C-alpha positions in Angstrom: -21.5 -27.7 10.9 -18.1 -25.8 10.4 -18.2 -22.5 10.6 -16.4 -20.7 7.9 -15.5 -17.8 10.2 -13.1 -19.6 12.5 -13.5 -23.3 12.0 -15.4 -24.4 15.1 -17.7 -27.2 14.3 -21.1 -27.3 16.0 -24.2 -29.8 15.5 -27.0 -27.7 17.2 -28.4 -24.8 15.4 -26.7 -22.1 12.2 -25.1 -19.6 15.0 -21.5 -20.4 15.5 -21.7 -20.5 19.6 -18.0 -19.8 19.4 -18.5 -16.4 17.1 -22.3 -16.0 16.9 -21.2 -15.7 13.2 -24.8 -17.2 10.7 -23.1 -20.2 9.9 -25.7 -21.1 6.9 -25.4 -17.5 5.2 -21.4 -17.9 5.8 -21.6 -20.9 3.9 -24.0 -19.8 1.2 -21.5 -16.8 0.4 -18.5 -19.2 0.7 -19.8 -21.3 -2.0 -20.6 -18.1 -4.0 -17.2 -16.9 -3.5 -16.4 -20.5 -4.9 -18.6 -20.1 -7.9 -16.4 -16.9 -8.9 -13.4 -18.3 -8.1 -13.7 -21.4 -10.3 -15.1 -19.1 -13.3 -11.9 -16.3 -13.1 -9.5 -19.6 -13.3 -11.3 -20.5 -16.4 -11.2 -16.9 -17.7 -7.4 -16.3 -17.0 -6.2 -19.7 -18.5 -8.3 -18.3 -21.6 -6.0 -15.0 -21.3 -9.5 -13.6 -20.9 -8.3 -11.2 -18.6 -11.1 -8.7 -18.2 -13.4 -11.0 -17.6 -11.5 -12.4 -15.0 -10.9 -9.5 -13.1 -14.8 -9.1 -13.0 -15.2 -12.8 -11.3 -12.4 -12.5 -9.2 -13.4 -9.1 -7.5 -16.7 -10.8 -6.7 -15.3 -13.7 -5.6 -13.1 -11.6 -2.6 -16.5 -9.6 -1.9 -17.8 -12.4 -0.6 -14.9 -14.0 0.7 -12.8 -11.4 1.3 -9.6 -13.6 3.6 -9.7 -15.5 0.0 -5.8 -15.0 -1.0 -5.7 -17.6 -3.7 -8.1 -15.2 -5.4 -6.4 -12.1 -4.3 -3.3 -13.5 -5.6 -4.9 -14.4 -9.0 -6.5 -11.3 -9.4 -3.5 -9.2 -9.1 -1.5 -11.4 -11.7 -5.0 -10.4 -14.2 -4.3 -6.7 -13.1 -0.6 -7.3 -14.0 -1.1 -8.9 -17.1 -3.2 -5.7 -18.7 -0.7 -3.4 -17.1 -2.5 -2.2 -14.0 0.5 -2.5 -11.7 -1.3 -0.6 -8.9 -4.0 -3.0 -8.6 -1.6 -6.1 -9.0 0.3 -4.6 -6.0 -2.8 -3.5 -3.7 -4.4 -7.3 -4.0 -0.8 -9.0 -3.5 -0.1 -6.7 -0.1 -3.7 -7.6 1.7 -2.9 -11.2 0.6 0.3 -11.0 2.6 -1.3 -9.5 5.2 -3.3 -12.9 6.1 0.1 -14.3 7.0 -1.1 -17.4 5.6 2.1 -20.2 4.7 3.3 -20.4 2.1 1.6 -17.4 0.4 3.5 -16.2 -2.8 2.0 -12.9 -2.3 5.8 -11.8 -0.6 7.4 -13.4 -3.8 5.5 -11.3 -6.2 6.2 -8.1 -3.9 9.6 -8.8 -4.0 10.0 -9.3 -7.4 8.6 -6.0 -8.5 10.9 -4.3 -5.6 13.9 -5.9 -7.0 13.3 -4.7 -10.3 12.8 -0.9 -9.0 13.4 1.0 -12.6 10.8 -0.9 -14.1 8.2 -0.1 -11.3 9.5 3.5 -12.2 8.7 2.9 -15.6 5.0 1.7 -14.8 4.5 4.4 -12.5 5.6 7.1 -15.1 3.2 5.6 -17.8 0.4 6.5 -15.6 1.1 9.9 -15.8 1.8 10.0 -19.5 -1.5 8.6 -19.6 -3.0 11.3 -17.4 -1.1 13.9 -19.0 -2.3 13.1 -22.4 -5.7 13.2 -21.2 -5.2 16.9 -20.7 -3.4 17.4 -23.9 -6.5 15.9 -25.6 -8.9 18.3 -23.8 -6.8 21.1 -24.2 -6.6 20.4 -28.2 -2.9 19.7 -28.4 -3.8 16.3 -29.8 0.0 15.4 -31.6 1.2 15.7 -27.8 -0.8 13.7 -26.2 -0.1 11.2 -28.5 3.5 11.4 -27.9 2.8 10.9 -24.2 0.8 7.8 -25.0 3.2 6.2 -27.3 5.7 6.4 -24.5 3.1 5.4 -22.0 2.8 2.1 -24.0 6.6 1.8 -24.4 7.5 2.1 -20.9 4.2 -0.2 -20.2 4.1 -2.6 -22.9 1.2 -4.9 -21.2 -0.6 -0.9 -20.8 -4.2 -2.1 -22.2 -5.9 1.1 -21.1 -3.3 3.7 -23.2 -3.8 1.0 -26.2 -7.2 1.8 -25.9 -7.0 5.2 -26.0 -5.0 5.6 -29.0 -7.4 3.4 -30.3 -10.2 5.6 -29.7 -8.2 8.8 -30.9 -7.5 7.3 -34.3 -10.9 6.4 -34.9 -12.2 9.9 -33.9 -9.8 11.5 -36.5 -10.6 8.5 -39.2 -7.2 6.7 -39.5 -9.0 3.3 -39.2 -5.6 1.7 -39.6 -3.2 2.9 -36.8 -6.6 2.4 -35.1 -6.2 -0.9 -35.7 -3.0 -1.6 -34.5 -3.2 -1.1 -31.2 -6.9 -2.5 -31.2 -4.6 -5.9 -32.1 -2.2 -5.4 -29.7 -4.5 -5.0 -26.5 -6.5 -7.8 -27.8 -3.5 -10.1 -27.7 -3.0 -9.2 -24.1 -6.9 -9.1 -23.2 -8.1 -11.1 -25.9 -12.1 -10.5 -25.0 -11.3 -6.9 -23.4 -14.5 -4.8 -23.8 -13.3 -1.7 -25.0 -11.1 -3.2 -27.5 -13.9 -4.8 -29.0 -16.0 -2.1 -28.9 -13.3 -0.2 -30.6 -12.9 -3.1 -33.5 -16.4 -3.5 -34.5 -16.6 0.6 -34.7 -13.2 0.3 -37.1 -14.8 -2.4 -38.8 -17.7 -0.4 -39.9 -18.3 1.6 -43.6 -18.6 5.1 -41.7 -15.2 5.7 -40.7 -13.3 5.4 -44.0 -16.4 7.9 -45.0 -15.6 10.0 -42.1 -11.7 9.8 -43.2 -12.7 11.1 -47.0 -14.0 13.8 -45.2 -11.5 15.0 -43.3 -8.8 15.0 -46.8 -12.2 16.8 -48.8 -11.6 19.8 -46.3 -7.8 19.6 -45.9 -7.8 20.0 -42.4 -8.9 18.4 -38.8 -10.9 20.3 -36.7 -9.4 19.6 -32.9 -12.6 20.3 -31.1 -14.7 18.3 -33.4 -12.2 15.1 -32.4 -12.2 15.7 -29.2 -16.0 16.0 -28.6 -16.1 12.4 -30.7 -12.9 11.2 -28.4 -13.8 11.7 -24.7 -17.1 9.9 -25.5 -14.7 6.8 -25.8 -12.2 7.7 -23.0 -14.7 8.6 -20.3 -14.9 5.0 -19.1 -10.7 5.0 -18.5 -10.9 8.2 -16.7 -13.3 6.3 -14.0 -12.0 3.3 -14.0 -8.2 3.4 -14.2 -7.4 6.8 -12.2 -8.7 5.1 -9.1 -5.1 2.9 -9.0 -2.8 6.3 -9.4 -2.6 6.8 -5.5 -2.2 3.4 -4.7 0.9 3.1 -6.9 2.7 6.1 -5.8 2.5 5.1 -2.2 3.6 1.4 -3.0 6.5 3.0 -5.5 7.5 5.4 -3.1 7.6 2.6 -0.7 9.8 0.4 -3.0 11.7 2.7 -5.2 12.9 5.7 -2.2 15.6 3.8 -0.7 17.8 3.4 -3.6 17.0 6.9 -4.9 18.0 8.1 -1.4 21.1 6.0 -1.6 22.3 7.8 -5.0 22.1 10.4 -3.2 24.2 9.8 -0.4 26.8 8.1 -3.1 27.3 11.3 -4.6 27.5 13.3 -1.4 30.4 10.7 -0.2 31.8 11.0 -4.1 32.4 14.7 -3.9 33.4 14.7 0.0 35.9 13.0 -1.4 36.8 15.2 -4.3 36.8 18.1 -1.6 39.6 16.4 0.3 41.8 15.8 -2.9 41.3 19.4 -4.5 42.0 20.6 -0.7 45.7 19.2 -0.7 46.4 20.4 -4.5 45.0 23.7 -3.3 47.6 24.4 -1.0 50.1 24.0 -3.4 48.7 27.5 -3.9 47.0 26.9 -7.7 43.9 29.2 -8.2 42.0 27.3 -10.5 41.8 24.7 -7.9 40.7 27.0 -5.5 37.5 27.9 -7.9 37.0 24.3 -8.6 36.6 23.8 -4.5 34.2 26.1 -3.8 32.3 24.8 -6.9 32.1 21.6 -5.2 31.7 22.6 -1.9 28.3 24.7 -2.9 27.4 21.4 -4.9 28.0 19.6 -2.2 25.8 21.6 0.2 22.9 21.6 -2.1 23.3 17.9 -2.4 23.0 17.6 1.5 20.3 20.4 1.3 18.4 18.3 -1.2 18.9 15.2 0.6 17.4 16.2 3.8 14.4 17.8 1.9 14.0 14.4 -0.2 14.7 12.1 3.5 11.4 14.6 5.1 9.4 13.9 2.2 10.3 10.3 2.4 9.2 10.2 5.7 6.0 11.4 5.1 5.7 9.1 2.2 6.5 5.9 4.8 4.0 7.4 7.5 1.3 7.3 5.0 2.3 3.8 3.6 2.7 2.8 7.5 -0.9 4.2 8.0 -2.4 2.5 4.8 -0.8 -1.0 6.6 -2.0 -0.7 9.9 -5.4 0.1 8.2 -5.1 -3.2 6.2 -3.7 -5.1 9.7 -6.9 -4.1 11.3 -9.3 -5.4 8.2 -7.6 -8.9 8.7 -7.8 -8.8 12.0 -3.9 -8.1 13.4 -4.7 -5.6 16.3 -1.0 -6.3 17.7 0.8 -5.5 13.8 -1.6 -2.8 13.7 -1.0 -1.6 17.1 2.8 -1.9 16.9 2.4 0.5 13.6 0.0 3.4 14.8 2.2 3.8 18.1 4.9 5.1 15.5 3.0 7.5 13.6 3.7 11.1 14.4 0.3 12.3 13.9 1.3 15.9 13.0 2.5 14.8 9.6 -1.2 14.2 9.0 -4.3 15.9 7.5 -7.2 16.4 10.3 -8.8 13.5 9.0 -5.9 11.2 8.5 -5.3 12.1 12.4 -9.4 10.8 13.2 -8.9 8.0 11.5 -5.4 6.8 13.0 -7.7 7.8 16.8 -10.4 5.6 15.7 -7.9 2.9 14.4 -6.0 3.2 17.7 -9.1 3.3 20.0 -10.1 -0.6 18.1 -6.3 -1.7 18.2 -5.1 -0.6 21.2 -7.2 -2.4 23.7 -6.7 -5.9 22.3 -3.0 -5.6 21.5 -2.8 -4.4 25.7 -4.5 -7.2 26.7 -2.4 -10.0 24.5 1.4 -8.3 25.3 -0.4 -8.6 29.1 -1.7 -11.9 28.7 2.0 -12.8 27.3 3.9 -10.7 29.9 2.2 -12.8 33.1 3.2 -15.8 31.2 6.2 -15.3 30.9 6.3 -14.1 34.9 4.7 -17.2 36.1 7.4 -19.6 34.1 10.2 -17.2 35.7 11.0 -15.5 32.6 11.4 -12.2 33.7 13.4 -10.7 31.2 10.8 -11.5 28.8 8.3 -10.7 31.2 9.6 -7.4 31.3 9.2 -6.4 27.6 5.7 -7.9 27.0 4.5 -6.0 30.4 6.4 -2.6 29.2 4.5 -2.8 25.8 1.6 -3.8 26.9 1.2 -0.2 29.2 2.0 1.8 26.1 -1.2 0.7 24.5 -3.1 0.9 27.9 -4.9 4.0 29.2 -7.9 2.8 31.4 -8.2 -0.7 30.8 -8.8 -3.2 32.6 -5.7 -5.0 32.5 -3.1 -1.7 33.2 -4.0 -1.9 37.1 -2.4 -5.9 37.1 0.5 -5.1 34.4 1.4 -2.2 37.1 1.3 -4.9 40.4 3.3 -7.4 37.8 6.3 -4.4 36.9 6.1 -3.9 40.6 7.2 -7.0 41.2 9.8 -7.6 39.0 11.2 -4.6 40.0 11.6 -6.2 43.1 13.2 -9.1 42.1 15.4 -6.8 40.4 16.6 -5.0 43.1 14.8 -2.0 41.8 13.4 -0.7 44.6 12.5 3.1 43.8 10.9 1.7 40.3 8.5 -0.9 42.3 7.4 1.7 44.9 6.3 4.1 41.6 4.1 1.2 40.2 2.2 0.2 43.9 1.9 3.8 43.9 0.5 4.1 41.0 -2.2 0.7 41.1 -2.9 2.6 44.5 -3.7 6.1 43.0 -5.3 5.6 39.9 -7.1 2.1 40.5 -9.2 1.9 43.9 -11.5 -0.6 42.6 -8.4 -2.9 41.7 -8.2 -6.5 42.2 -4.9 -6.1 43.7 -5.0 -3.0 45.3 -4.8 -4.3 48.9 -1.5 -6.4 47.7 -0.2 -3.4 46.0 -0.5 -1.2 49.2 0.7 -4.2 51.4 3.9 -4.4 49.0 4.4 -0.9 49.0 4.0 -0.4 52.9 6.8 -2.7 53.3 9.3 -1.0 51.0 8.7 2.2 52.9 9.2 0.2 55.8 12.6 -0.8 55.0 13.8 2.8 54.0 
């Protein structure tokens, strides 16, 4: 029997002797995952992306490390305009660091088209704004927002569905049919679009339209009462992706915006230098223009500093999300490397607690790994590499059982580099902080030898 968790092969019992996992249960989960994956592939090939999304989500529920399923799930989300969910799946897939995993290419493709990604993000904002306008009775403004959203993201199935729902609610069968057809061309078996198609195919909508013409006006309250029964599913299922889109698009788009501000500042500074030379001739209109440009330049610098601070906060939040992904994937070294650079003062209390929990989980494992790498390099005589690894191990260690050994090896390295003061400090820490250490007597002997040298 082969353990699906660690790959170890064994013949006795159902519990893997290496990782203690229930191999029978894992094999059942693996087979279930494979069945759902095959269903998802078949649905995606037919253009039934809604069914593909449902099956592939079930697939990764059984096997979270199935990067092939995550990549296909991301493509299915992308095909229906849900770019935020697509990016989420590709980022998680890429974190597994599987050889020849195309997820990185998918992410890079969006990064290279930052303006397109920004437009997709704007489409979500317009969608949400339209919902509020419908609720407030500003139907015309809401429709304008939704049409813009669909223009910005032509694959925006949920935007098409909401427009269809609106036109159904006010009795405009032909306009509703236009957006229903548009949604079904993208996702051929989308359940909402099919429901709306059945609605416009009934005689009831024609009767309602005639009634509206007879009364001579449309009651916005009546339209909203009917419309909200259609759009409630969008509120639940679509808005989940907004936060991730904001975080990822900030990481991809923000550098381009920052560079543009930098270029503007450089251009203005060049103009100031030029105008200074002209102003030396005493032309007053240039002096006025100079002062105006200088004020504008200072304003831009202040705006740029403010933007950099906001960007740093976004980067920190994105880094925290990435550290969580690495931790889930079992890549504690990379997770710890990110966590150690986070500035906790930029986070809420809940996020601070989350950072502390992640550090407690990853630091000991990462520290031991770096200690083992350093010890191996030390024994091989590669002292420069060993020092780097051991110092990194110390940054993750507190009172872990590898810290005393790390200090002792750093003391030996300092001796070899003739930095005796530093060596004394390392040996002294072993003696003062780790009385039960297995290297206590060696450290004490080394320290006494150095003290005798003067």
